[in-house]
Phi, psi and omega in degrees: 000132185288134177284126177270124175270116189272129174263316182215151176235123183283164178305323181277007180090351182292139187255141165253120179287156176304317182298315181296322178291317179299314183289324176291324178288318181298314185294321181285316182298323180293321175304311179302311183289336181302333176304328181235031172066031179227032182300323182298321182290321174291322176298319180295325179293311183304315187291333185253349194300328189241025181292345170297346178284353177280350183286151181299324184296313180299312182302320177297313183301316184291344176263014166116353182282133189274081180225145178275141175209146177259112184255359184270325185295331182299315179297324178295318177298316183290321185288329179289321181289317186285327191241089187303126182087282180289346173301323180296324178292320182288335181295330173303315186294319182290314180298326185262009192292349170247310189275352180104156183299125181273161169299148180295319180082196180235161181303337183276353184293144181266172177296352176273345186280147177278000179292164176297316182293327177290317179302319181293347173258004185287140177282121182233167178295154178297125182231014188298346179297346176299333184290345178285338188244329184240130173256090190302326183296339177292340188260348182299129179302136183266346184221156180292155177289159187275051179246143178246096176304136176288138188304325183270356186219044187294319175303318177298314184298315185292315180299325181292323177300315181303312182306316183289317175294322173301317177299315180298321181295305186297321180291321180292318181302306182300311188287330172293314181295311181302321179296322175287313189288322180230356177071011179295137180253150182276152170290151176240315182087180180281159175271174189297331180293318179294315179297323177300318175299320176297314182297310182294331177291322181294316187279356172303327183294341185266000181284153179051052176296150178265318181285145182294321182297321177291329172296318177295315182299325179288324174300315175302316179298318181292325180294323178295315182294324178293317184284350181302334180286344178304154180297164170308148178171202181243122184232161166247153174227099181263104179234123179300154175305133181090000182273357179077037185293338177294315181283320180297321180291322178297317177304314178296315188298314183293309183296323178292318178297318178296320182292333189243013179053050180263160193275318186204170173242129186239120175267126177247118191227141188289332187231144180302323183297321176291320182300308181304320181295307185285326177297323182289326176293323181289320180297324181297320180282311191250354180094145183293334186287349184252359187236122175259121173261109187242092174206174188295336189264351186283138182246124181263137181252111183297340175286340174268120183304314180296317181290325173300316178293324178295324178299323176294323180292336179298338180292321183227005176061035180273071183213159179289326182232120177248134181234112185222176181268157172307315183298312183295315184298305186286323180291333174293323182289337176245012171283156173249002186276142184293327180294327178278329187271351178311316186289339194299321180297335178282356171284329180297147179062034180238160173261122183246116180261119175258100177286138181054061186294341175294346183274358174300124184304133187301320182298344184240009187298315180299307177299325175293321172298324179293318177301316179300317178303313177304309187299321180281312184292323188242346184235028168055030177261164173244129181243137180235117181265114190250129182186155171276335177238082189295119181289149179278081188258008181304319186288339190271329180282150177295152189291345176287352188235078183288151180258133179240140179271132184282310186286306184070181179053038184305319187287323180294317183291323180302310184298325181291314187275000181291117181242352187222164171219148179283138174231121188265130188247350187077206188279138175230134172279171180298324179294316182294320179296316183290324180293321177298314181297316180300343180271356179249143175292313176234129182199143173241135171234136182243125180241169189267355183223149178295325180301315183288327180301313182294320185295310182295318183301319181298346182256001178280148184232155173093180186281150172075042173258135182223150177241135177230129170197176180276006166285354176254139181293153187307317185285337171291318180294320178299317179297318178292318177302314179299318181292324178299308179301318182294319180291320179296321176300318183273002179074014183276160181302138182205104182244120187236127165252128190220153160282183189289001180295334180287341179285343188277063175075013176280116185286092172227154182229108180252146175291334184220136177229137167251144183219130170291141187301143190201194174296153184301319179298321179292323179294324180286322173303317178299322179299330181295348177264008184239131176054043186294322181268019175052041177290332179240159180299295179225128181252151181273139169239111187275123181256129182226155179264122176293164182289162184308325181307324179269327184290328183286338175266008178291129181287159188298329183293341180259342182290324184288316180298327181292314179298318179291322181296319176302318178293327178287318180300321182292334185260350182238135176292327181246093182289348179265359184290155173313315181302312182296320179299312182298318179296318181301314178288322178300314179295323179296315181287330178292314184291323179299318177055242181291348179287356177279353173212071188296334177268001181057039185298309188291319178295325180294320179293319181291326179292325178307314177305315183286344175262040176074037181061039182261092186264133185270064182306310187293316179302312184295319175305323179287327184275336186274094178227111180298324178255111191277323187295125176284121177235157180233153185269130171249128183265129178266114181284064193284331183210184182296322180299319181294317184295320180290325176294317181293322176304317181296319178298313183293339174276357176085024181263024183296133173215173185303314182295317181301317182292324178298314180298314183294337180296337175295350181237017182265135170243123181269122179248151177290159185307322186290321178290319178301316180296317181297313179302322179296313182302322182267008172078023187273339179234155177235128182277130191246355175207173186288346183272354179092011176298131183236150176252137177285118183255341175270095184295337180294343186272000176244114180264141185287348180256318191244000173086213190279134181260113178270341171054045173229129185283326179281125178094145185227141177284114183267155174084286200257000000 
């Protein structure tokens, strides 16, 4: 009787052999990597990834013996031995298929080190029985992969290749195991041909418009549809605020994907508020079953079949349309964890729309641009940088990747959609600012700090005064925004003081806007909340300088954009023109220099190639954090729903969905504020992660949110 080497045992006692699992994983991984011409490499990883399970120790463990065993290192050792040179690159994938991509390490590392070089020296159990069932030499790749490393960034390109093969391997490993253990199938959704039919049916309503503004929007839409036949590549889509870029960009993406047999469309958006808005519009056009909304605030309901399937799809993005955050997208691309990397291979052969492309954080701009370059040059994707204020990124992309504009005629569209003009007021105190606001029936003022927003709000008078900042929990903010929209619609008095969160795609339309001076792109975003529906010929956007109290606490990362904006404003009659915007970003990136890659991410990967392909995957995953400020969550027990959720957490019932739901009642505060609230007994710590409940109810105001009462330090941005 032949000895069966067991990989998995189902609840009903059925066994999946190691050979079956290796062959199943190899087939899936190869299929995934075939999209970018590296199927042989992924299959080779798949066939060897679990050969450590042939060891006697593992076989005892899977049959119930409580012993520790490492089954990942064996495959890494063997793939490195069998495939001279490139085998070391693939060894990263195999060694890390459970624990995450390791750092490469150095030649002096010992077998006790967690680095790849250390792991390859580790003493491991005998696993040679695999040779009785697998002939590894038959699986060795016969040709080089179809990737073209960019000349100046070869190390980055090679590390990216490892990442993509790793993604194919870990997703295939999970799916093969899950398929055997539970028989669950992944959601798929419609193909691009079907989505195209739904889209074309929807946009029929835009044909033969009567209003001039709708004629311009339809022209932009038609240009996007016409250019969809263009080859895969890197594009900009420059559409002024009000030009209908959401539907136009979706139209380009679907028709382009259909024309080139591409798998999916991925929308990368900087803020949750815009995601919720756009995803809702996409669901209306394409159906909920085809759109996956993947961000921290989205709640999946297992009782809803579509949402239950979508929960599964968040693991690997196997859906036709993905709507996600800039943070989720790029941090996944630079993560080393298998759970984050599973989805990466599904970014290949996709159309990726970067909405508000200028919002990619400057300290990480260079590695983000390089990642986009890799996806387009080597992984058959198309990238579209979409914005009304297009960043001047031409000089950052490699020369092998020219950028083409989809819409064109930017100046003509800008002139038509121009509805505002900047008026510069100089320095204003909070009292002067409030006095001006009180003189308007409907007005929006955007300031740079949460502290100033609360201060000015206290000086506003009359009915219909509102405050918005992230010191208010999300569902509170949503309620306030709904009230603001209602009052604007009815023509009622409405005076709003807000931090920059309202610039993030929140559709409101005020006749007058005030904006504390900031980067030029931020000021133009503020102008996008003014005269949106063209009710006035030209409306004023008043730019003012806050008093020294607020200016002195401005972080360094905001001072340079402000300084550059001032120089551009001095030189251009119309600082919101496409020419001024281009000049602003060129100067900003020039002044930032090495600050465009503050953690030296690209440089460290390139140096890794010079050090014998020793790439610091784990270190960079730790360092790559688009949101730098460490904040901690304070839960506001605002209603019975919040109190019940808190009760469940205190009982130890915490799970991912529960944490998503409780986030609707969370205010994120900086460490210094958190410790001060803790010191005065205003919060109670409810779990090991430091999640806190506000117990001093007087510290949450129904208008201005959480009162941190610390004079030093200011809540920046939101």
